[in-house]
N, CA, C and O atoms as CSV, one atom per row, in Angstrom:
chain,resi,resn,atom,element,x,y,z
A,1,UNK,N,N,-43.027,147.867,10.322
A,1,UNK,CA,C,-44.245,147.016,10.188
A,1,UNK,C,C,-44.206,146.129,11.283
A,1,UNK,O,O,-43.160,145.605,11.666
A,2,UNK,N,N,-45.423,145.924,11.853
A,2,UNK,CA,C,-45.537,145.107,12.981
A,2,UNK,C,C,-45.820,143.532,12.457
A,2,UNK,O,O,-46.100,143.275,11.286
A,3,UNK,N,N,-45.716,142.645,13.388
A,3,UNK,CA,C,-45.696,141.041,13.068
A,3,UNK,C,C,-46.992,140.621,12.363
A,3,UNK,O,O,-47.010,139.810,11.437
A,4,UNK,N,N,-48.233,141.318,12.940
A,4,UNK,CA,C,-49.368,141.058,12.322
A,4,UNK,C,C,-49.599,141.461,10.995
A,4,UNK,O,O,-50.326,140.812,10.242
A,5,UNK,N,N,-48.881,142.745,10.584
A,5,UNK,CA,C,-49.254,143.451,9.193
A,5,UNK,C,C,-48.264,142.488,8.227
A,5,UNK,O,O,-48.648,142.206,7.092
A,6,UNK,N,N,-46.951,141.990,8.742
A,6,UNK,CA,C,-46.086,141.329,7.960
A,6,UNK,C,C,-47.002,139.957,7.709
A,6,UNK,O,O,-47.227,139.562,6.565
A,7,UNK,N,N,-47.427,139.379,8.704
A,7,UNK,CA,C,-48.007,137.875,8.335
A,7,UNK,C,C,-49.328,138.172,7.278
A,7,UNK,O,O,-49.690,137.248,6.549
A,8,UNK,N,N,-49.908,139.260,7.231
A,8,UNK,CA,C,-51.166,139.479,6.550
A,8,UNK,C,C,-50.606,139.670,5.146
A,8,UNK,O,O,-51.249,139.147,4.235
A,9,UNK,N,N,-49.471,140.364,4.834
A,9,UNK,CA,C,-48.882,140.800,3.664
A,9,UNK,C,C,-48.450,139.463,3.091
A,9,UNK,O,O,-48.756,139.158,1.939
A,10,UNK,N,N,-47.826,138.755,3.784
A,10,UNK,CA,C,-47.129,137.582,3.348
A,10,UNK,C,C,-48.452,136.381,2.687
A,10,UNK,O,O,-48.510,135.774,1.618
A,11,UNK,N,N,-49.337,136.416,3.821
A,11,UNK,CA,C,-50.437,135.336,3.379
A,11,UNK,C,C,-51.217,135.965,2.106
A,11,UNK,O,O,-51.901,135.252,1.372
A,12,UNK,N,N,-51.076,137.214,1.922
A,12,UNK,CA,C,-51.837,137.707,0.555
A,12,UNK,C,C,-50.904,137.383,-0.560
A,12,UNK,O,O,-51.411,136.794,-1.515
A,13,UNK,N,N,-49.607,137.666,-0.613
A,13,UNK,CA,C,-48.688,137.513,-1.604
A,13,UNK,C,C,-48.774,135.912,-1.963
A,13,UNK,O,O,-48.951,135.521,-3.117
A,14,UNK,N,N,-48.638,135.101,-0.924
A,14,UNK,CA,C,-48.817,133.589,-1.175
A,14,UNK,C,C,-49.981,133.131,-1.768
A,14,UNK,O,O,-49.961,132.298,-2.674
A,15,UNK,N,N,-51.053,133.647,-1.291
A,15,UNK,CA,C,-52.531,133.465,-2.000
A,15,UNK,C,C,-52.521,133.921,-3.613
A,15,UNK,O,O,-52.931,133.198,-4.520
A,16,UNK,N,N,-52.086,134.985,-3.749
A,16,UNK,CA,C,-51.973,135.536,-5.047
A,16,UNK,C,C,-51.035,134.735,-6.165
A,16,UNK,O,O,-51.347,134.501,-7.333
A,17,UNK,N,N,-49.846,134.391,-5.512
A,17,UNK,CA,C,-48.936,133.742,-6.125
A,17,UNK,C,C,-49.576,132.057,-6.738
A,17,UNK,O,O,-49.426,131.558,-7.853
A,18,UNK,N,N,-50.211,131.574,-5.678
A,18,UNK,CA,C,-50.876,130.241,-5.837
A,18,UNK,C,C,-51.938,130.557,-6.927
A,18,UNK,O,O,-51.900,129.883,-7.956
A,19,UNK,N,N,-52.951,131.595,-6.780
A,19,UNK,CA,C,-53.787,131.662,-7.880
A,19,UNK,C,C,-53.222,132.078,-9.164
A,19,UNK,O,O,-53.775,131.642,-10.174
A,20,UNK,N,N,-52.353,132.742,-9.274
A,20,UNK,CA,C,-51.561,132.929,-10.722
A,20,UNK,C,C,-51.082,131.593,-11.065
A,20,UNK,O,O,-51.349,131.262,-12.221
A,21,UNK,N,N,-50.550,130.880,-10.479
A,21,UNK,CA,C,-49.810,129.542,-10.909
A,21,UNK,C,C,-50.898,128.657,-11.368
A,21,UNK,O,O,-50.628,127.899,-12.300
A,22,UNK,N,N,-52.102,128.632,-10.856
A,22,UNK,CA,C,-53.204,127.788,-11.214
A,22,UNK,C,C,-53.856,128.361,-12.376
A,22,UNK,O,O,-54.231,127.616,-13.282
A,23,UNK,N,N,-54.021,129.585,-12.434
A,23,UNK,CA,C,-54.618,130.241,-13.682
A,23,UNK,C,C,-53.691,129.876,-15.012
A,23,UNK,O,O,-54.197,129.602,-16.100
A,24,UNK,N,N,-52.292,129.910,-14.774
A,24,UNK,CA,C,-51.316,129.816,-15.977
A,24,UNK,C,C,-51.094,128.274,-16.184
A,24,UNK,O,O,-50.566,127.903,-17.232
A,25,UNK,N,N,-51.452,127.407,-15.283
A,25,UNK,CA,C,-51.222,126.027,-15.699
A,25,UNK,C,C,-52.287,125.072,-15.970
A,25,UNK,O,O,-52.037,123.940,-16.386
A,26,UNK,N,N,-53.494,125.500,-15.743
A,26,UNK,CA,C,-54.745,124.636,-15.981
A,26,UNK,C,C,-55.277,125.035,-17.390
A,26,UNK,O,O,-55.265,126.219,-17.728
A,27,UNK,N,N,-55.744,124.056,-18.214
A,27,UNK,CA,C,-56.278,124.313,-19.341
A,27,UNK,C,C,-57.571,124.933,-19.376
A,27,UNK,O,O,-58.347,124.611,-18.476
A,28,UNK,N,N,-58.006,125.867,-20.350
A,28,UNK,CA,C,-59.166,126.537,-20.404
A,28,UNK,C,C,-60.425,125.484,-20.773
A,28,UNK,O,O,-60.197,124.420,-21.349
A,29,UNK,N,N,-61.436,125.793,-20.477
A,29,UNK,CA,C,-62.649,125.063,-20.576
A,29,UNK,C,C,-62.861,124.762,-22.275
A,29,UNK,O,O,-63.323,123.657,-22.560
A,30,UNK,N,N,-62.618,125.473,-23.120
A,30,UNK,CA,C,-62.571,125.280,-24.395
A,30,UNK,C,C,-61.539,124.316,-25.023
A,30,UNK,O,O,-61.720,123.824,-26.136
A,31,UNK,N,N,-60.559,124.091,-24.341
A,31,UNK,CA,C,-59.538,123.170,-24.896
A,31,UNK,C,C,-59.962,121.551,-24.990
A,31,UNK,O,O,-59.341,120.626,-25.515
A,32,UNK,N,N,-60.986,121.548,-24.433
A,32,UNK,CA,C,-61.514,119.969,-24.203
A,32,UNK,C,C,-63.003,120.010,-24.906
A,32,UNK,O,O,-63.731,119.021,-24.837
A,33,UNK,N,N,-63.322,120.942,-25.434
A,33,UNK,CA,C,-64.945,121.034,-25.841
A,33,UNK,C,C,-64.791,120.378,-27.399
A,33,UNK,O,O,-63.828,120.538,-28.149
A,34,UNK,N,N,-65.938,119.644,-27.650
A,34,UNK,CA,C,-65.941,119.088,-28.953
A,34,UNK,C,C,-66.004,120.202,-29.873
A,34,UNK,O,O,-66.627,121.221,-29.578
A,35,UNK,N,N,-65.342,120.055,-31.065
A,35,UNK,CA,C,-65.146,121.109,-32.190
A,35,UNK,C,C,-65.911,120.398,-33.560
A,35,UNK,O,O,-65.654,119.258,-33.948
A,36,UNK,N,N,-66.895,121.312,-34.198
A,36,UNK,CA,C,-67.188,121.066,-35.394
A,36,UNK,C,C,-66.326,121.577,-36.374
A,36,UNK,O,O,-66.258,122.786,-36.599
A,37,UNK,N,N,-65.601,120.660,-37.026
A,37,UNK,CA,C,-64.626,121.018,-37.788
A,37,UNK,C,C,-64.765,120.796,-39.414
A,37,UNK,O,O,-65.561,119.927,-39.769
A,38,UNK,N,N,-64.095,121.471,-40.351
A,38,UNK,CA,C,-63.912,121.139,-41.753
A,38,UNK,C,C,-63.446,119.608,-42.028
A,38,UNK,O,O,-62.425,119.161,-41.507
A,39,UNK,N,N,-64.257,118.856,-42.871
A,39,UNK,CA,C,-63.754,117.581,-43.133
A,39,UNK,C,C,-62.456,117.769,-44.122
A,39,UNK,O,O,-62.393,118.596,-45.032
A,40,UNK,N,N,-61.587,116.969,-43.810
A,40,UNK,CA,C,-60.424,116.898,-44.783
A,40,UNK,C,C,-60.151,115.072,-44.949
A,40,UNK,O,O,-60.244,114.197,-44.089
A,41,UNK,N,N,-59.838,114.990,-46.219
A,41,UNK,CA,C,-59.361,113.490,-46.346
A,41,UNK,C,C,-58.281,113.319,-45.818
A,41,UNK,O,O,-57.390,114.167,-45.773
A,42,UNK,N,N,-58.224,112.095,-45.310
A,42,UNK,CA,C,-56.923,111.306,-44.524
A,42,UNK,C,C,-56.756,111.568,-43.213
A,42,UNK,O,O,-55.714,111.218,-42.657
A,43,UNK,N,N,-57.722,112.200,-42.553
A,43,UNK,CA,C,-57.794,112.793,-41.063
A,43,UNK,C,C,-58.674,111.730,-40.302
A,43,UNK,O,O,-59.722,111.289,-40.773
A,44,UNK,N,N,-58.216,111.402,-39.226
A,44,UNK,CA,C,-58.984,110.508,-38.496
A,44,UNK,C,C,-59.871,110.939,-37.525
A,44,UNK,O,O,-59.903,110.487,-36.381
A,45,UNK,N,N,-60.755,112.004,-38.063
A,45,UNK,CA,C,-61.755,112.707,-37.333
A,45,UNK,C,C,-62.976,111.900,-37.194
A,45,UNK,O,O,-63.053,110.903,-37.913
A,46,UNK,N,N,-64.103,112.207,-36.254
A,46,UNK,CA,C,-65.269,111.509,-36.369
A,46,UNK,C,C,-66.023,112.154,-37.604
A,46,UNK,O,O,-66.007,113.360,-37.853
A,47,UNK,N,N,-66.662,111.221,-38.318
A,47,UNK,CA,C,-67.287,111.821,-39.589
A,47,UNK,C,C,-68.689,111.235,-39.616
A,47,UNK,O,O,-68.814,110.010,-39.609
A,48,UNK,N,N,-69.854,112.107,-39.650
A,48,UNK,CA,C,-71.051,111.703,-39.703
A,48,UNK,C,C,-71.845,112.164,-41.152
A,48,UNK,O,O,-71.738,113.324,-41.549
A,49,UNK,N,N,-72.497,111.342,-41.761
A,49,UNK,CA,C,-73.278,111.560,-42.882
A,49,UNK,C,C,-74.701,111.450,-42.415
A,49,UNK,O,O,-75.064,110.499,-41.724
A,50,UNK,N,N,-75.518,112.424,-42.792
A,50,UNK,CA,C,-76.864,112.541,-42.097
A,50,UNK,C,C,-77.922,113.259,-43.148
A,50,UNK,O,O,-77.530,113.808,-44.178
A,51,UNK,N,N,-79.239,113.190,-42.781
A,51,UNK,CA,C,-80.064,113.907,-43.631
A,51,UNK,C,C,-81.261,114.426,-42.784
A,51,UNK,O,O,-81.486,113.918,-41.685
A,52,UNK,N,N,-82.052,115.460,-43.293
A,52,UNK,CA,C,-83.220,115.883,-42.534
A,52,UNK,C,C,-83.884,116.652,-43.789
A,52,UNK,O,O,-83.273,117.328,-44.617
A,53,UNK,N,N,-85.120,116.426,-43.750
A,53,UNK,CA,C,-86.176,117.267,-44.677
A,53,UNK,C,C,-85.487,117.321,-45.999
A,53,UNK,O,O,-85.441,118.438,-46.515
A,54,UNK,N,N,-84.999,116.429,-46.579
A,54,UNK,CA,C,-84.578,116.479,-48.129
A,54,UNK,C,C,-83.146,117.062,-48.268
A,54,UNK,O,O,-82.565,117.087,-49.353
A,55,UNK,N,N,-82.552,117.576,-46.996
A,55,UNK,CA,C,-81.172,118.208,-47.036
A,55,UNK,C,C,-80.249,116.835,-46.521
A,55,UNK,O,O,-80.658,116.034,-45.680
A,56,UNK,N,N,-79.013,116.756,-47.167
A,56,UNK,CA,C,-77.857,115.956,-46.943
A,56,UNK,C,C,-76.794,116.644,-46.198
A,56,UNK,O,O,-76.593,117.795,-46.585
A,57,UNK,N,N,-76.085,116.242,-45.256
A,57,UNK,CA,C,-75.119,116.788,-44.700
A,57,UNK,C,C,-73.862,115.874,-44.330
A,57,UNK,O,O,-74.118,114.700,-44.063
A,58,UNK,N,N,-72.812,116.205,-44.295
A,58,UNK,CA,C,-71.436,115.472,-43.889
A,58,UNK,C,C,-70.729,116.274,-42.923
A,58,UNK,O,O,-70.295,117.354,-43.324
A,59,UNK,N,N,-70.544,115.960,-41.787
A,59,UNK,CA,C,-70.155,116.662,-40.614
A,59,UNK,C,C,-68.923,115.994,-39.824
A,59,UNK,O,O,-68.972,114.886,-39.288
A,60,UNK,N,N,-67.866,116.807,-39.840
A,60,UNK,CA,C,-66.738,116.193,-38.901
A,60,UNK,C,C,-66.401,116.765,-37.732
A,60,UNK,O,O,-66.285,117.988,-37.801
A,61,UNK,N,N,-66.189,116.231,-36.578
A,61,UNK,CA,C,-65.802,116.705,-35.245
A,61,UNK,C,C,-64.510,116.214,-34.681
A,61,UNK,O,O,-63.966,115.251,-35.221
A,62,UNK,N,N,-63.970,116.792,-33.640
A,62,UNK,CA,C,-62.860,116.536,-33.184
A,62,UNK,C,C,-62.767,116.907,-31.626
A,62,UNK,O,O,-63.462,117.863,-31.283
A,63,UNK,N,N,-62.087,116.348,-30.754
A,63,UNK,CA,C,-61.853,116.698,-29.441
A,63,UNK,C,C,-63.101,116.081,-28.575
A,63,UNK,O,O,-64.215,115.964,-29.087
A,64,UNK,N,N,-62.834,115.703,-27.252
A,64,UNK,CA,C,-63.729,115.086,-26.236
A,64,UNK,C,C,-64.687,116.099,-25.953
A,64,UNK,O,O,-64.324,117.261,-25.773
A,65,UNK,N,N,-65.922,115.742,-25.898
A,65,UNK,CA,C,-67.025,116.702,-25.385
A,65,UNK,C,C,-68.479,116.077,-25.947
A,65,UNK,O,O,-68.580,114.991,-26.518
A,66,UNK,N,N,-69.425,116.872,-25.701
A,66,UNK,CA,C,-70.805,116.617,-26.096
A,66,UNK,C,C,-71.456,117.647,-26.786
A,66,UNK,O,O,-71.339,118.774,-26.305
A,67,UNK,N,N,-72.115,117.509,-27.802
A,67,UNK,CA,C,-72.784,118.560,-28.622
A,67,UNK,C,C,-74.048,118.029,-29.235
A,67,UNK,O,O,-74.078,116.846,-29.577
A,68,UNK,N,N,-75.121,118.823,-29.407
A,68,UNK,CA,C,-76.383,118.514,-29.763
A,68,UNK,C,C,-76.448,118.168,-31.372
A,68,UNK,O,O,-75.771,118.824,-32.164
A,69,UNK,N,N,-77.214,117.211,-31.759
A,69,UNK,CA,C,-77.029,116.888,-33.257
A,69,UNK,C,C,-78.374,117.206,-33.906
A,69,UNK,O,O,-78.460,116.953,-35.108
A,70,UNK,N,N,-79.360,117.687,-33.331
A,70,UNK,CA,C,-80.560,118.330,-33.891
A,70,UNK,C,C,-81.477,117.298,-34.439
A,70,UNK,O,O,-82.157,117.627,-35.412
A,71,UNK,N,N,-81.593,116.128,-33.969
A,71,UNK,CA,C,-82.559,115.353,-34.425
A,71,UNK,C,C,-82.440,114.930,-36.071
A,71,UNK,O,O,-83.393,114.657,-36.801
A,72,UNK,N,N,-81.173,114.951,-36.403
A,72,UNK,CA,C,-81.035,114.545,-37.709
A,72,UNK,C,C,-80.887,112.844,-37.780
A,72,UNK,O,O,-80.471,112.089,-36.901
A,73,UNK,N,N,-81.352,112.539,-39.067
A,73,UNK,CA,C,-81.404,110.847,-39.426
A,73,UNK,C,C,-79.887,110.792,-39.723
A,73,UNK,O,O,-79.404,111.632,-40.482
A,74,UNK,N,N,-79.114,109.835,-39.152
A,74,UNK,CA,C,-77.725,109.286,-39.333
A,74,UNK,C,C,-77.846,108.139,-40.419
A,74,UNK,O,O,-78.474,107.095,-40.240
A,75,UNK,N,N,-77.186,108.467,-41.525
A,75,UNK,CA,C,-76.890,107.322,-42.615
A,75,UNK,C,C,-75.611,106.516,-42.533
A,75,UNK,O,O,-75.460,105.381,-42.984
A,76,UNK,N,N,-74.833,107.151,-41.986
A,76,UNK,CA,C,-73.175,106.476,-41.618
A,76,UNK,C,C,-72.396,107.399,-40.685
A,76,UNK,O,O,-72.428,108.629,-40.696
A,77,UNK,N,N,-71.682,106.597,-39.866
A,77,UNK,CA,C,-70.547,107.112,-38.977
A,77,UNK,C,C,-69.277,106.270,-39.021
A,77,UNK,O,O,-69.131,105.064,-38.825
A,78,UNK,N,N,-68.290,107.334,-39.366
A,78,UNK,CA,C,-66.884,106.725,-39.315
A,78,UNK,C,C,-66.204,107.383,-38.100
A,78,UNK,O,O,-66.051,108.604,-38.133
A,79,UNK,N,N,-65.754,106.637,-36.962
A,79,UNK,CA,C,-65.528,107.210,-35.875
A,79,UNK,C,C,-64.046,107.597,-35.943
A,79,UNK,O,O,-63.588,108.279,-35.027
A,80,UNK,N,N,-63.239,107.201,-36.990
A,80,UNK,CA,C,-61.745,107.377,-36.865
A,80,UNK,C,C,-60.973,107.072,-35.478
A,80,UNK,O,O,-61.148,105.963,-34.975
A,81,UNK,N,N,-60.264,107.852,-34.942
A,81,UNK,CA,C,-59.623,107.351,-33.673
A,81,UNK,C,C,-60.437,107.953,-32.470
A,81,UNK,O,O,-59.873,108.405,-31.473
A,82,UNK,N,N,-61.707,107.928,-32.620
A,82,UNK,CA,C,-62.644,108.456,-31.454
A,82,UNK,C,C,-63.484,107.447,-30.957
A,82,UNK,O,O,-63.910,106.605,-31.747
A,83,UNK,N,N,-63.783,107.403,-29.785
A,83,UNK,CA,C,-64.947,106.403,-29.159
A,83,UNK,C,C,-66.220,107.392,-29.125
A,83,UNK,O,O,-66.114,108.552,-28.727
A,84,UNK,N,N,-67.212,106.935,-29.494
A,84,UNK,CA,C,-68.567,107.716,-29.713
A,84,UNK,C,C,-69.736,107.048,-28.869
A,84,UNK,O,O,-70.003,105.850,-28.776
A,85,UNK,N,N,-70.299,108.029,-28.337
A,85,UNK,CA,C,-71.730,107.742,-27.808
A,85,UNK,C,C,-72.757,108.696,-28.449
A,85,UNK,O,O,-72.596,109.914,-28.364
A,86,UNK,N,N,-73.734,108.195,-29.043
A,86,UNK,CA,C,-74.844,109.164,-29.566
A,86,UNK,C,C,-76.258,108.511,-28.906
A,86,UNK,O,O,-76.572,107.337,-28.705
A,87,UNK,N,N,-76.877,109.605,-28.692
A,87,UNK,CA,C,-78.383,109.251,-28.180
A,87,UNK,C,C,-79.361,109.497,-29.245
A,87,UNK,O,O,-79.370,110.548,-29.887
A,88,UNK,N,N,-80.194,108.518,-29.439
A,88,UNK,CA,C,-81.304,108.590,-30.237
A,88,UNK,C,C,-82.507,109.175,-29.831
A,88,UNK,O,O,-82.647,109.290,-28.613
A,89,UNK,N,N,-83.585,109.652,-30.691
A,89,UNK,CA,C,-84.703,110.363,-30.291
A,89,UNK,C,C,-85.680,109.287,-29.317
A,89,UNK,O,O,-86.660,109.662,-28.673
A,90,UNK,N,N,-85.311,108.270,-29.360
A,90,UNK,CA,C,-85.944,107.334,-28.213
A,90,UNK,C,C,-85.222,107.399,-26.829
A,90,UNK,O,O,-85.693,106.742,-25.901
A,91,UNK,N,N,-84.192,108.097,-26.659
A,91,UNK,CA,C,-83.441,108.334,-25.599
A,91,UNK,C,C,-82.390,107.014,-25.270
A,91,UNK,O,O,-81.872,106.754,-24.184
A,92,UNK,N,N,-82.268,106.374,-26.381
A,92,UNK,CA,C,-81.236,105.066,-26.117
A,92,UNK,C,C,-79.829,105.771,-26.308
A,92,UNK,O,O,-79.708,106.717,-27.086
A,93,UNK,N,N,-78.853,105.310,-25.623
A,93,UNK,CA,C,-77.413,105.814,-25.827
A,93,UNK,C,C,-76.781,104.683,-26.565
A,93,UNK,O,O,-77.109,103.555,-26.196
A,94,UNK,N,N,-75.983,104.787,-27.486
A,94,UNK,CA,C,-75.422,103.862,-28.297
A,94,UNK,C,C,-73.905,104.141,-28.495
A,94,UNK,O,O,-73.538,105.196,-29.012
A,95,UNK,N,N,-72.992,103.155,-28.067
A,95,UNK,CA,C,-71.669,103.574,-28.171
A,95,UNK,C,C,-71.132,102.795,-29.298
A,95,UNK,O,O,-71.478,101.638,-29.534
A,96,UNK,N,N,-70.161,103.556,-30.080
A,96,UNK,CA,C,-69.458,103.228,-31.322
A,96,UNK,C,C,-68.117,103.507,-30.997
A,96,UNK,O,O,-67.704,104.624,-30.687
A,97,UNK,N,N,-67.361,102.357,-31.078
A,97,UNK,CA,C,-65.908,102.228,-30.895
A,97,UNK,C,C,-65.081,102.855,-31.949
A,97,UNK,O,O,-65.519,103.000,-33.090
A,98,UNK,N,N,-63.875,103.237,-31.590
A,98,UNK,CA,C,-63.045,103.785,-32.490
A,98,UNK,C,C,-62.812,102.980,-33.654
A,98,UNK,O,O,-63.087,101.783,-33.574
A,99,UNK,N,N,-62.293,103.502,-34.854
A,99,UNK,CA,C,-61.978,102.583,-35.844
A,99,UNK,C,C,-63.306,101.985,-36.726
A,99,UNK,O,O,-63.175,101.172,-37.642
A,100,UNK,N,N,-64.380,102.444,-36.355
A,100,UNK,CA,C,-65.489,101.659,-36.843
A,100,UNK,C,C,-66.076,102.537,-37.925
A,100,UNK,O,O,-66.160,103.747,-37.715
A,101,UNK,N,N,-66.518,101.975,-39.153
A,101,UNK,CA,C,-67.431,102.543,-40.162
A,101,UNK,C,C,-68.787,101.858,-40.279
A,101,UNK,O,O,-68.893,100.743,-40.788
A,102,UNK,N,N,-69.714,102.474,-39.849
A,102,UNK,CA,C,-71.011,101.904,-39.795
A,102,UNK,C,C,-72.136,102.526,-40.518
A,102,UNK,O,O,-72.377,103.720,-40.341
A,103,UNK,N,N,-72.972,101.670,-41.467
A,103,UNK,CA,C,-73.852,102.420,-41.997
A,103,UNK,C,C,-75.316,102.032,-41.704
A,103,UNK,O,O,-75.568,100.879,-41.355
A,104,UNK,N,N,-76.104,102.781,-41.811
A,104,UNK,CA,C,-77.650,102.359,-41.485
A,104,UNK,C,C,-78.478,102.605,-42.794
A,104,UNK,O,O,-79.047,103.687,-42.937
A,105,UNK,N,N,-78.555,101.690,-43.693
A,105,UNK,CA,C,-79.215,102.058,-45.082
A,105,UNK,C,C,-80.925,101.921,-45.029
A,105,UNK,O,O,-81.726,102.441,-45.805
A,106,UNK,N,N,-81.227,100.987,-43.773
A,106,UNK,CA,C,-82.756,100.800,-43.991
A,106,UNK,C,C,-83.388,101.254,-43.041
A,106,UNK,O,O,-84.589,101.472,-43.204
A,107,UNK,N,N,-82.723,101.550,-41.686
A,107,UNK,CA,C,-83.448,102.391,-40.426
A,107,UNK,C,C,-82.559,102.978,-39.806
A,107,UNK,O,O,-82.082,102.459,-38.796
A,108,UNK,N,N,-82.084,104.323,-40.312
A,108,UNK,CA,C,-81.258,105.077,-39.446
A,108,UNK,C,C,-81.620,105.753,-38.328
A,108,UNK,O,O,-82.694,106.351,-38.392
A,109,UNK,N,N,-80.935,105.816,-37.217
A,109,UNK,CA,C,-81.274,106.575,-36.128
A,109,UNK,C,C,-81.379,107.964,-36.208
A,109,UNK,O,O,-80.564,108.654,-36.820
A,110,UNK,N,N,-82.376,108.413,-35.598
A,110,UNK,CA,C,-82.504,109.974,-35.369
A,110,UNK,C,C,-81.964,110.345,-34.208
A,110,UNK,O,O,-82.439,110.104,-33.098
A,111,UNK,N,N,-80.732,111.075,-34.500
A,111,UNK,CA,C,-79.598,111.474,-33.435
A,111,UNK,C,C,-79.964,112.771,-32.806
A,111,UNK,O,O,-80.130,113.790,-33.476
A,112,UNK,N,N,-80.095,112.722,-31.449
A,112,UNK,CA,C,-80.195,114.069,-30.747
A,112,UNK,C,C,-78.981,114.840,-30.191
A,112,UNK,O,O,-78.862,116.065,-30.202
A,113,UNK,N,N,-77.997,113.843,-29.647
A,113,UNK,CA,C,-76.625,114.359,-29.312
A,113,UNK,C,C,-75.584,113.098,-29.683
A,113,UNK,O,O,-75.625,111.871,-29.772
A,114,UNK,N,N,-74.682,114.124,-29.832
A,114,UNK,CA,C,-73.188,112.785,-29.808
A,114,UNK,C,C,-72.219,113.379,-28.813
A,114,UNK,O,O,-72.199,114.521,-28.355
A,115,UNK,N,N,-71.457,112.401,-28.589
A,115,UNK,CA,C,-70.300,112.776,-27.151
A,115,UNK,C,C,-69.356,111.745,-27.582
A,115,UNK,O,O,-69.601,110.539,-27.624
A,116,UNK,N,N,-67.904,112.501,-27.998
A,116,UNK,CA,C,-66.743,111.994,-28.141
A,116,UNK,C,C,-66.135,111.702,-26.776
A,116,UNK,O,O,-65.923,112.597,-25.958
A,117,UNK,N,N,-65.908,110.639,-26.595
A,117,UNK,CA,C,-65.225,110.048,-25.068
A,117,UNK,C,C,-63.764,110.543,-24.951
A,117,UNK,O,O,-63.090,110.250,-23.963
């Protein structure tokens, strides 16, 4: 094998090894996506009580990320160990810090998306 061929083979092997190392050590995209999860007592997840068109819902979320909330009216938020930003139908973004339990009995916000920081 001549020098040029050896150099090309060596460069290809090094590039393949580097690509393999990156692929096996970097987290996948889904590892950091917000998850809609079952609510369980005693857990410190983000928990949101909401209603729309006569239907009530209680939803829990975990992990950093952003997700659509479908313009539901929010009655209560318990952030658990999560910092939260929600966007209401007016386009305002509101931050709610971790360990906060807040209710909106008279004028609930209509939330378009939520983001766990």
